[in-house]
N, C-alpha and C positions, 0 to 999 in steps of 0.2 A: 505492499498501498503507499509506502513511504518511497520508493523508485518511480511508482505511477504516480503520485501524488506530485513530484518534482520536477514532474515535466510543464506543470501550470504554473511554476516560478518568474520565468521568463516571460510568457504569455500574459501574466497579470502585472508585471512591469509599464507593458505596452496601455493597456487600457484606460489608466488613471490619466497620465499626462494629456490622452486626446481630447478630455475632458477639462481637464484644469488649465493646460496652457496652449492648446491650437486655437482655441477662440480667441484669448488675449495677445497670442502670438501672430497670427494672421491678421487680426483688426489691428491693434496697437502698432508693431513693427515691419509689418509687409503693407498697409495700406487697406485692406480689405475691409468693407462694411462688414460689422459685427453681425447684423441680421441677414446677411447675404452668406457668411461662414456657417451659421448656425441651418440655414437652408440646404446649405450645398452637403451640410452632413447627413441632413436628413436624407437629402433624393441620393446620397450613395447608396442606403439600404435599398432601394427600391430594387437593384440588383439580385438579393436576396430571397425576393419571390419566388426565383426560378432557381437558383442556384443551390439554396439549402438543402429544398427538399430532393432535387437533384441527386447529390451528392449523397445525401442520407440513404436513398432509396440504391443507392447504387453501392454503399460500401455493406447495404445487409444481402445484396445478393453476391459479390465477388467472394471467392474462394481461392485463395492462393496460399502457397507454402510459407509464407511470412505473416496470414492472417489477411481479418477481413480490413480494418481499420488503420494496421499501422502504413500500408502503401500509401495511401492518401497524406497521412502525415509527415511522410517524408517528401511527398507529390509539394506539397504546401508551402513547407519552410523555406526554400530560397525564395519564393513570391514574397512570401510575409517580411522575410531580412531587406531584401529589396524594397519593397514598397514603406517599409519604417523608416528606412535611411531618408528615402526622395522627400516623405510627407515631413519629416521630423527638423532633417536638416537641407530645406530648399539652396540654400547661399552656399554650399560645398561646392569644388571643383568639379565633384564627379557629378552630384546633382544637377549643375547647370550643363555640365558636358552631353550627358543623357537626355535633357529634356531638349538640349538645343539639336542632338541628332533625331530625337523623334520629330522633329519641326517647331517644337516650341521656342516662345521665345523668354521674356522676363517671367517672373512668379504670377499668377495671376488665378481667377476663380477656376478657370477650364486647370491648371496647374493641383489646384487643391482638389477639385472633385474626381481627377483623373488619379490620382496618387491613394487618397482616402479610399476610392473604391477600390482600388486593388489592392490595398491594406486589408478590408473586410473579405475579400474573396480569400486570402492567405487566411483570416480566422478561421472562414469556413473550412475549407480544404483540412485545418489543422484540428480545428480545435471541438467540429462538430464528431467528427469520430473518436475522438480522442473520450471525450464524455460519454461518448454510447460503450467504448470499451469500460470504462469506467462501470458504469451499469453492469453491467454484463459480469463482473468479478465476484458478484455475490450474490445467492436468493433470499439471504435472509433482509427483514425488514430493517431490524436496527444494526447491523454489519453495513447496511449499503448504507446507512450517515456516518457510518465509521470510516468506510471509502470517500464519499462525499467530504465529510471533514479533514480527514487528510487531505485533499486537493484543494479543497478553500483553505487548512491550512497553510499552506505553500503561496498559495494563491495570496495571501493577506502578507506571508513576506516580499514575494513581489511587490506588493502594494509597498509595502514601506520601504522596499530599496527603491520604488520610485519617487518616492519622499527626500530619504534619505538624499542621493545623489545629487537634487537639484540643493539640499542645505549645505552638504559637502562644497559645491561648487560656489555658491554664494559667500558661506562664510570661510571655509577652507582656502579655498583659490580667488575670492574676493572677485568673482563673476557672478554676480546675480540674475535675475532676470528669466523670463521665460523661452528667448532663444538659447542662452547657454543649457536651463533644464534641459530642454529637449536636444541638444546636441551629445550632452553626457550620457541618456538616459539610452539614446540609440545606439551610441557608442558601445555600454553596457549588454546591452541586449543581442548585438549583433554578435559579442562573442559568445555570449552565457545560452543562447539557445538552440544552439548544436550540441555542447556540452552540456547541458543538463537535459536533455532530452534523449541522448545517445543511450544511457544506462537502460529507460526502460523498456526502449525499443529493442534492445538487445534481451537484457534478462524476465521483463516479465512477458509470462506469454498470455497470449488471448485463451481463453477456455473454446472448445469446438463448439460451434455454432447448437443450439440443442432443438433446430430443426433441420430438415432440406434447404438446399436454397431458396430464397423467399422467389419466387414466380415476380417476372418484371411486371409493374403495371402504370397506365397510366398517368400522371402527376395530380389531374385532377381527381380519379379516383382514390389515388393514395392518399390524398389530402382529406377526403370523405372519410375516409375509412378512420383517419386519426381526430377526426371531431365529432365522430360518432360517438366516444368513449367518455361517457357523461363526465367520471372525476378528472380525466385529462382536460376537458372543456374547464371547467372549473379553477384548474391551474393554470392554463393557459391564459385566460382572462387576468387572473388576479397578477399572475406574472406581469399583464400589461401596464398594471396601473404601481405595481411595487417596482419595477423598474425604473418608467419614468418619471416617479417620482426620485429615486435616487442620484439618475442623471440629472432633472434639474438644480438637485441640491449642487454636484459635482459640478457645472459648469458655471454656478453663478457666485461659484466661494470664492475664488480670487476677488471679485468684484466688491463682496458683501465686504470684505475683509478689508481692503484697499480703500473704497470709495467710501461707504458707512461708515466702518470702524476706522476707517483712516490710518491704519497700522501698514509698517514695512514690510516687503516683500520677505524677510529672513523672519519675521513674527508670523506671518501666513506659511511659510512651511514650517516650522514648530507645532506651530493649531493642526497642519493637515496629518502630520505625523504621529502627535497623540490622538488624534482623532481614529485614526487607523489601529493603532496600539491599542486602545480602547474597544475596538472591533474583535481584535483577534483576540488579545485576552478573555473574553464574553464568551466565547462559541463553544468548551467544553462544559458553562453552566447552562448555555442554551442545548446544548446536547443531554445535560443530565433531566434539565426539563421534560426534554421530548419524549425521555424514554418513561417517564411516569404518566405524561398529558397526554403523550400522542403529539405526529408532528403537525396537525395541521393547525391545533388549540395552540400549539408553541408557539407555531407562526402570526397568532392574532395578539396573543399575548406580547409579541414584538412589534406588530406593527401600533397597537397601543400605548406599549412605553416610549417609541420612536415619535407617536402625534403628541404627546404628551408634553416635552419637553421644547418640540418643534414651536410651539403657540409662546414659546417668552423669546425667542427670537428678535422680532420686529418691538422688543422694546427697550434695547440694546443701541448704543454709539459710540462715540470716540469715550475712552476714557474707560470704558466696561470690559477692556479687553479681558480679563481676568475671571469676568462674569462669565463673558461669555466663550472661553474655555471650558470651563468647569461644565455648562450648559451642554457644550457640545460634546465631552466626552459622556456625558450620561445618555446623549442622543445615541452618539454613535456604537454604543456597547449593543445597541439592536440591529444592526445591519449585516453580523454574522446569521442570526436567525432569519434576516429575507435572501440569504444569498445561499448556507448549504443545505438548510431544510427543504425549499420547494426542490432545489435540483436532485435533490433522496427521494423526492414522492414520486416523480416524474418515473426513476425504475421502477415504483411499486405498481403505476398505472400500464406499463406496457404488460404486465403479466397478465391482466384483464384480456388484453388482445390476443394473447397467446393461447390462454385457457379459450376463446372462442373460437380462434382459426387453425391454433396447433402449429404457425408462423412465429418466428422471432425478428421484428421487424424495430430493434431499438434504433437504429438508425433512421428509420424513418421518423420518429416521435421526435427526435432529438432534434430532428432538421427543422419541425417546428417551432419547437423549441427553442433553438438557438433565431430564429428569422424574426420571432416574437420577441426576443431578448436582444436584439438587435432594434430592429422597429420602435422600440419601446426606449431605448438609447437615445436614438434619432429623435423620435418625436418628443422627449423629454429634453435635449438640446434644444430643437427649433422654440418649440412654445418660450423656453426660457429666456432665449436670447432674443427672439422678435418681440415680446411681451414688454422687455424691460426697455426696449429701443422705441417699442410703440408710446411708452410712459415717459420718452424723453431724457433716457441717460445714453451720456456720452461715454464710451470707454477711453478714449483719447482726454479726456478734459478733465483738470483737479478742480472743478468748481459747479456741479452737477446739481440741480434744484431739489429740494426738499422730496416734492412728488415723484424723482426718478427715484432717489434712495431708497423712499418706503417703497416703491413697486419693487427694487430689487431685494431689499428684505422678504418682504411678502412672498414673492416666487420662487425665494431664496428657502423658505420655511415653509409658511403655512399652506399656498395651496400645493406642494410637496406632501404634506401629512394628508390633505383632506384626498388629494389621491392616492394616496395609499390606502386610506380607512375603506373606497370603495369595494377592496379585496372583502372587508370583514365577513358580511353575508354570505359570501361563497364557498368562505373556508372555515365557519364556524364548525354548520353542519355537514362536512365533508365525508362521504360513506365509505373511504377506504381506511380502515382501522389495522392495526397490526395483528387484529384476529383474523380478521377476513382475507389480510395478505397472504394469513398462514394457512389460510382454509384453502384457497386458489394454488400456491405452491404443493399443497400435499396433494393437490388433483391433479396439477400436471406432472407432478413426481408417478404418480399412480399410472398416468397415461401412457408415457414415456416406457415405463416397465413396461407393459403391454404391448404397446408396440415391439420393442427389443425384442419378446419374448415370440409373439408373430412371425418376426423375423427372423429368428432362430430355427423354429418352426419349420417355414418357409425354405430356409437355407437347408435343413436335415432331409426334409420330403425331398425337395431337388435330388 
């Protein structure tokens, strides 16, 4: 589980800077419109509507000597690394030369759209099979949470590194700012991604598929099959609102600390680091609660805890940094419950489809999960950046109006909390409990044994 989880570390270094620094860097440093940056990030996710289900279904069908999931990860890593460097370091000689060779000129809206779209495609090729692989490592309700917990724990280490690296650049090397942060993060990921992924690809085996190769089905029918799964449908809708809420907070955090709190970049980096340390340390607590209450009610509790502390944020301003720091530590402790538990729940709902059809289509289910996840991130960034601009916020101005600052505060805290609470009624009476999941696994195991026995008899008679 540790080697499997380690793959998530370099991947998780990438995600946070996209939300924290890309909007600020491309609007403040490169002169693009903040609203346009948010819009382009959202538009870049439209390709996932096609690529995610296609890759998910293909990884379900493929049978190679290296497994079903691993070949896709190996294929996607070079694209992911290339697109990451082009997006994060657009002013390097390599980036400028490659863009010129492709017919481009200066960094523009087109440049941002092309390379963030390519990066998200690389994410799909690597992350979707990777998560489907993790869902198949165990059949047990609680052990699936442990697999997810290992993965997300390394993910939080990656997130912390994404925060520590800019802090070291700022304080240790005297090079603050979003551009320097992105450069250092890109350099670290280019080195770490192949080194930390290789051990799992070599030594962590994929368990044999528990069904014959899945028959090829049209994309539309595949999505209908997934959507017909009632508990999964509840999870997907909940995910949309939860991830949109978290991405809104992430995309406006820099502007809130800099413009509303009027604090320096160094203090912002320290605050973000503490926020995610709090999230990481709270994961074992949420896991312990889930063993007692069940996964779905634990997620409900986490939403309530996050929303409670969000209400205090608009009351804070200059001079309240340490109060803000304490409130956000308490709020951040809920994020872990909203990340690793829903992913573990997806692995459980795949059992419903396996029970009904006898097929194992984990990739198909995780493809829609990944597609909605990325769409929710894009929606959150789009909503947050365009809303504050509509209320008059200017990221390049040192003197925004009080109305603009209030808009930043509300869309940073209260509006995301309201979005997260939409998931409460969907999750409170969630039907797939630990007892039901165990009954399904027992039924599937008995059916598999009967099939093996019948196959053995046929072979003997033959």
